[in-house]
Structures are given as structure tokens and as C-alpha cells.
C-alpha positions in Angstrom: 247.4 208.6 30.6 247.3 212.4 29.9 250.0 213.7 27.7 252.0 216.3 29.7 252.5 218.5 26.7 248.8 218.9 26.2 248.3 220.5 29.6 250.4 223.6 29.0 251.4 226.0 31.8 249.4 225.6 35.0 248.1 228.8 36.7 249.5 229.7 40.1 247.1 228.8 42.9 246.9 228.6 46.6 248.9 225.9 48.3 247.2 222.5 48.4 245.7 221.2 51.7 247.2 218.1 53.3 244.2 216.1 52.0 244.7 217.4 48.5 248.4 216.5 48.5 247.6 212.9 49.7 244.7 212.6 47.2 247.0 213.8 44.4 249.7 211.3 45.4 247.2 208.4 45.3 245.9 209.6 42.0 249.4 209.7 40.5 250.1 206.1 41.7 246.8 204.9 40.2 247.7 206.6 36.9 251.1 205.1 36.8 249.7 201.6 37.6 247.1 202.1 34.7 249.7 203.2 32.2 250.4 200.4 29.6 254.0 199.5 29.0 253.8 200.7 25.4 253.1 204.2 26.6 256.2 204.3 28.8 258.2 206.6 26.4 261.2 208.7 27.4 258.9 211.7 27.7 256.5 209.7 29.9 259.4 208.8 32.2 260.6 212.4 32.4 257.1 213.6 33.2 256.5 211.0 35.9 259.9 211.5 37.4 259.1 215.2 37.9 255.7 214.4 39.2 257.1 211.9 41.7 259.8 214.3 42.8 257.3 217.1 43.5 254.8 214.8 45.2 257.6 213.3 47.4 258.7 216.7 48.5 255.1 217.7 49.3 254.6 214.5 51.4 257.9 215.1 53.2 256.8 218.7 54.1 253.5 217.2 55.4 255.6 215.0 57.7 257.5 217.9 59.0 260.7 217.4 57.1 262.6 219.9 54.9 263.1 218.1 51.5 265.9 220.5 50.6 267.9 219.9 53.9 
């Protein structure tokens, strides 16, 4: 699993396409499934919570819902 602190700030880019959002969600699930329990630190949980929140909001938008409603 990639250490979230090693990535640093991400550059602003164009919004992802529907396919990219879905592909990213699937990749995230695979990475979570492949993360050994001994790597599940508090930092890891915090990182994946934020990733899951952002991905869920993106998927809700794709389905036509406002995640902030």
C-alpha cells in the first residue's frame, strides 16, 4: 500500500470522467483488500476514510444525487 504522506500535494486537474471515477473506486477497493492487517495503522485508517468519502461522493454525483444535500 502506498504511504499517503509520500504522495504530497496533488496538482489540480480536469474533472475525472465517469469511467475514471469507477476505475478509481475499484482500484481503491483492491488496494484495501490487499492491505495486510499489520499495515492498518491509525494513519492508514484516516487516509482510507478520506479516500472512501471522496469516492462515495463522486459515485453519488454520477448517479445524479447531491452528496451534500
